[in-house]
C-alpha positions as CSV (number, residue, x, y, z in Angstrom):
1,M,-144.1,56.4,-18.2
2,T,-146.4,53.3,-18.5
3,E,-149.5,53.0,-20.8
4,L,-152.5,51.7,-18.9
5,C,-156.3,51.9,-19.1
6,I,-157.6,53.7,-15.9
7,L,-161.1,52.7,-14.7
8,F,-163.3,54.4,-12.1
9,A,-166.4,52.6,-10.8
10,D,-168.5,54.9,-8.6
11,V,-171.6,54.1,-6.6
12,A,-174.4,56.3,-8.0
13,D,-176.5,58.5,-5.7
14,S,-174.6,57.4,-2.6
15,T,-175.7,60.3,-0.7
16,A,-179.3,59.5,-1.0
17,L,-178.5,56.0,0.0
18,F,-177.0,57.1,3.3
19,D,-180.0,59.4,4.0
20,Q,-182.6,56.7,3.3
21,Y,-180.9,53.6,4.9
22,G,-178.5,55.3,7.5
23,D,-174.8,55.2,7.7
24,D,-174.2,51.7,9.0
25,V,-176.5,49.9,6.3
26,A,-175.4,52.1,3.3
27,R,-171.7,51.7,4.2
28,T,-171.9,47.9,4.6
29,C,-173.9,47.5,1.4
30,I,-171.6,49.7,-0.6
31,A,-168.4,48.0,0.8
32,S,-170.0,44.6,-0.1
33,V,-170.8,45.6,-3.7
34,L,-167.3,47.0,-4.3
35,N,-165.8,43.9,-3.1
36,E,-167.9,41.9,-5.6
37,L,-167.0,44.2,-8.4
38,L,-163.3,43.5,-7.7
39,Q,-164.0,39.9,-8.6
40,D,-164.8,41.1,-12.2
41,V,-161.7,43.3,-12.1
42,H,-159.3,40.4,-11.2
43,H,-161.1,38.0,-13.6
44,C,-160.1,40.5,-16.4
45,S,-156.5,40.8,-15.2
46,G,-157.2,44.2,-13.7
47,H,-155.5,45.6,-10.6
48,L,-157.1,47.6,-7.8
49,V,-155.2,50.9,-7.2
50,K,-157.3,52.2,-4.3
51,T,-160.8,52.6,-2.8
52,I,-161.9,56.2,-2.4
53,G,-165.0,56.3,-0.3
54,D,-167.7,54.8,-2.6
55,E,-165.4,54.5,-5.7
56,I,-162.8,52.1,-6.8
57,M,-159.9,53.1,-9.1
58,C,-158.4,50.2,-11.1
59,T,-155.8,49.8,-14.0
60,F,-155.7,47.3,-16.8
61,S,-152.9,46.7,-19.4
62,R,-155.4,46.5,-22.2
63,A,-158.5,48.5,-23.1
64,D,-160.4,45.3,-24.1
65,D,-159.9,43.9,-20.6
66,A,-161.2,47.2,-19.0
67,I,-164.3,47.3,-21.1
68,T,-165.0,43.6,-20.5
69,A,-164.7,44.1,-16.7
70,A,-166.9,47.1,-16.9
71,S,-169.6,45.2,-18.6
72,L,-169.4,42.4,-16.2
73,M,-169.7,44.8,-13.3
74,Q,-172.9,46.5,-14.6
75,N,-174.5,43.1,-15.6
76,R,-173.6,41.7,-12.1
77,L,-175.6,44.5,-10.5
78,L,-178.4,44.3,-13.1
79,N,-178.9,40.6,-12.3
80,Q,-178.8,40.9,-8.5
81,Q,-181.9,40.2,-6.5
82,P,-182.8,43.0,-4.3
83,E,-182.9,42.2,-0.6
84,Q,-185.5,43.5,1.7
85,N,-184.5,46.7,3.8
86,K,-181.2,47.0,1.7
87,P,-180.6,49.4,-1.0
88,Q,-180.2,48.4,-4.7
89,I,-176.8,49.6,-5.7
90,Q,-176.2,51.1,-9.1
91,I,-172.9,52.2,-10.5
92,R,-171.5,54.5,-13.1
93,I,-168.1,53.8,-14.8
94,G,-165.6,55.9,-16.7
95,M,-162.3,54.9,-18.3
96,H,-159.4,56.2,-20.4
97,C,-156.2,54.8,-21.7
98,G,-153.1,56.7,-21.7
99,E,-149.6,57.2,-20.2
100,V,-149.4,57.3,-16.4
101,I,-146.8,57.5,-13.7
102,V,-146.7,54.5,-11.4
103,E,-145.4,55.4,-8.0
104,Q,-145.7,53.6,-4.6
105,N,-148.8,51.5,-5.7
106,D,-150.5,54.6,-7.0
107,V,-150.8,56.0,-10.6
108,F,-150.7,59.7,-11.5
109,G,-150.9,61.8,-14.7
110,D,-153.2,63.2,-17.3
111,A,-154.8,59.8,-18.2
112,V,-156.0,59.5,-14.6
113,N,-157.6,62.9,-14.8
114,V,-159.4,62.1,-18.1
115,A,-160.6,58.9,-16.8
116,A,-162.1,60.6,-13.7
117,R,-163.7,63.2,-16.1
118,M,-165.3,60.3,-18.1
119,A,-166.7,58.9,-14.9
120,S,-168.1,62.3,-13.9
121,F,-170.2,62.3,-17.1
122,A,-171.5,58.9,-16.7
123,K,-175.0,58.4,-15.3
124,K,-176.0,55.4,-13.3
125,N,-175.9,52.1,-15.2
126,Q,-173.5,53.8,-17.9
127,I,-170.1,53.1,-19.1
128,I,-168.4,56.1,-20.6
129,T,-165.1,56.3,-22.4
130,N,-163.7,57.9,-25.5
131,Q,-162.7,57.5,-29.1
132,S,-159.0,57.2,-28.3
133,T,-159.6,54.4,-25.8
134,L,-161.7,52.4,-28.4
135,K,-158.9,52.6,-30.8
136,Q,-156.8,50.7,-28.4
137,C,-159.2,47.7,-28.7
138,R,-158.7,44.9,-31.2
139,T,-160.9,45.0,-34.1
140,D,-162.5,41.7,-33.3
141,Q,-163.1,42.8,-29.7
142,L,-164.8,46.1,-30.4
143,P,-167.9,46.5,-28.3
144,M,-171.1,48.1,-29.4
145,F,-171.1,51.8,-28.7
146,R,-172.7,55.1,-29.6
147,S,-171.1,58.6,-29.8
148,L,-172.2,61.2,-27.3
149,G,-170.4,64.1,-28.9
150,A,-167.4,66.1,-28.1
151,I,-166.5,67.8,-24.8
152,D,-163.9,70.0,-23.6
153,V,-161.7,68.6,-20.8
154,K,-159.6,71.0,-18.6
155,G,-156.0,70.9,-19.6
156,K,-156.7,69.4,-23.1
157,S,-156.3,71.6,-26.1
158,Q,-158.6,69.6,-28.3
159,A,-162.2,68.4,-27.5
160,I,-162.6,64.7,-26.7
161,E,-165.2,62.6,-28.4
162,M,-167.1,60.6,-25.6
163,V,-168.7,57.3,-26.4
164,E,-171.0,55.1,-24.2
165,I,-170.3,51.4,-24.2
166,L,-173.6,49.5,-24.8
167,W,-173.2,46.7,-22.3
168,Q,-176.9,46.0,-21.8
169,Q,-178.1,42.6,-22.9
170,D,-181.4,44.3,-24.2
171,K,-180.6,47.3,-26.5
172,S,-183.9,47.6,-28.1
173,K,-184.7,51.0,-26.3
174,L,-181.3,52.6,-27.2
175,T,-181.1,55.0,-30.0
176,R,-178.5,56.4,-32.3
177,V,-176.3,53.3,-32.0
178,T,-173.2,53.5,-34.2
179,S,-171.8,50.5,-36.0
180,T,-168.4,49.2,-34.9
181,L,-167.2,50.0,-38.4
182,D,-167.5,53.7,-37.5
183,I,-164.6,53.5,-35.2
184,K,-163.0,56.4,-37.1
185,L,-165.7,59.0,-36.2
186,P,-166.3,61.8,-38.6
187,F,-165.1,64.4,-36.1
188,E,-161.4,63.6,-36.8
189,Q,-161.8,63.3,-40.5
190,G,-163.1,66.8,-41.4
191,E,-161.0,69.6,-43.0
192,V,-161.5,73.0,-44.4
193,R,-159.3,74.0,-47.2
194,M,-158.9,77.7,-47.6
195,S,-157.1,79.9,-50.0
196,I,-156.4,83.7,-50.3
197,N,-153.8,85.6,-52.4
198,D,-152.7,82.4,-54.0
199,K,-151.8,80.8,-50.6
200,Q,-153.3,77.7,-49.3
201,Y,-154.3,76.9,-45.7
202,R,-155.9,73.8,-43.9
203,L,-158.0,73.7,-40.8
204,N,-158.1,70.2,-39.3
205,I,-157.5,68.1,-36.2
206,N,-153.7,68.7,-36.6
207,T,-154.1,72.4,-37.2
208,P,-157.3,73.3,-35.2
209,H,-156.7,77.0,-34.9
210,L,-155.7,79.7,-37.5
211,S,-155.7,83.5,-36.9
212,I,-156.2,86.0,-39.7
213,G,-155.5,89.8,-40.0
214,R,-152.9,92.4,-40.9
215,A,-150.5,91.6,-38.1
216,D,-147.2,89.9,-39.0
217,D,-147.9,87.1,-36.5
218,C,-151.3,86.1,-37.8
219,D,-151.3,82.7,-39.4
220,I,-153.2,84.1,-42.4
221,Q,-152.2,87.6,-43.4
222,V,-154.5,90.0,-45.3
223,K,-152.7,93.2,-46.0
224,L,-155.8,95.5,-46.4
225,L,-156.3,98.8,-44.5
226,R,-159.9,98.0,-43.8
227,T,-158.8,94.7,-42.2
228,S,-158.0,94.9,-38.5
229,R,-154.6,93.7,-37.2
230,Y,-156.2,90.7,-35.5
231,H,-159.4,90.5,-37.6
232,G,-160.6,86.9,-36.8
233,E,-159.9,83.3,-36.2
234,F,-160.8,80.0,-37.4
235,D,-161.4,77.0,-35.1
236,F,-162.0,73.4,-35.4
237,K,-163.7,72.0,-32.4
238,G,-166.1,69.3,-31.6
239,G,-166.5,68.4,-35.2
240,N,-167.5,71.8,-36.2
241,F,-165.7,74.6,-38.1
242,K,-166.1,78.0,-36.8
243,Y,-165.1,81.5,-37.9
244,T,-165.1,84.2,-35.3
245,D,-164.9,87.9,-36.1
246,N,-162.9,90.1,-33.7
247,S,-162.6,93.2,-35.9
248,T,-163.6,96.8,-36.0
249,N,-165.3,96.7,-39.4
250,G,-166.7,93.2,-39.5
251,S,-166.6,90.4,-41.9
252,W,-169.1,89.2,-44.7
253,V,-169.6,85.6,-45.2
254,Q,-171.2,84.3,-48.4
255,Q,-171.9,80.5,-48.6
256,K,-172.3,79.3,-52.2
257,G,-175.8,80.0,-53.4
258,T,-176.7,82.3,-50.6
259,T,-176.8,85.9,-49.8
260,P,-173.8,87.3,-47.9
261,I,-174.3,88.0,-44.2
262,R,-172.4,90.4,-42.0
263,I,-170.5,88.9,-38.9
264,H,-169.3,91.4,-36.3
265,R,-167.8,90.3,-33.0
266,D,-169.7,87.0,-33.5
267,S,-169.1,83.5,-34.7
268,F,-170.3,81.6,-37.8
269,L,-170.3,77.9,-38.5
270,L,-168.7,77.1,-41.9
271,Q,-170.4,74.6,-44.1
272,G,-170.1,73.6,-47.7
273,E,-168.2,76.2,-49.8
274,G,-168.1,79.9,-49.7
275,W,-166.1,83.2,-49.4
276,I,-165.3,85.6,-46.7
277,A,-164.7,89.4,-47.2
278,F,-162.9,91.3,-44.6
279,G,-163.7,94.9,-43.6
280,Q,-166.3,95.6,-46.3
281,M,-168.7,93.8,-48.4
282,D,-167.0,93.5,-51.7
283,F,-167.1,90.2,-53.6
284,S,-165.9,91.6,-56.9
285,E,-162.2,91.2,-56.3
286,Q,-161.6,87.5,-55.9
287,H,-158.0,87.8,-54.8
288,K,-159.1,89.8,-51.7
289,L,-161.5,87.1,-50.6
290,L,-160.9,84.0,-48.6
291,H,-162.3,81.0,-50.3
292,Y,-163.1,78.0,-48.2
293,K,-164.4,74.6,-48.8
294,V,-165.5,72.1,-46.0
295,N,-164.5,68.5,-46.7
296,K,-165.9,65.7,-44.4
């Protein structure tokens, strides 16, 4: 296995280009643009793996080089003067760093799939990557970026925090820009500390799921008859802490300073500090309650 940064650069709205300009003109223009983009790839020590229709797939040894190449590509097309009767080509770029299998001048593996997923989320003129890729950059080479929130990616057990690289020379119209000091995004740092029956539990990025109920295989066991065998579950996903009730009798959640509410076959976002009662609303016996406190 080899660790590489995979980059996909895809011509945006190519179907419309073929419809508007015809096959010959569109194909010639797209091929010309892709060849120009390869100049930026090679300038940044990148390698072309293959061309897939109107898309190129490239690899870089370093995340810094891949981000620099992507920014050069976007700026190249931004500064191009449009030619009469020829389409103005715009691209979208996605990238991800991870371990890949290199075989017969091609690369395979989970990192390739994630990079392709990043590209699929990108809109024209965008560069999309994720938090884990940014962490591969040298501190003095960090680009400006903004968080776009967490997404689920097929085959990944945990959500991935997407970020947009702010390559534009004029950033005045962009909003919610993060500082490069915020490389450790809040989504990884949070934790819920829970306790019941003098036992302690933690819900965080390393332990993103905990089950609760009477069954012996539950992560948190509550030996009360009014509690279902598999009463509920706690999940940490996309920076949020969620409790989901799957029981017969329901659960009651009381956040500190508020009135208890009943949750039955539904979910509740945990915030601050509070208690959960299982099976019936009785907050008088503290040892039967689950106490939780969200730390971010």
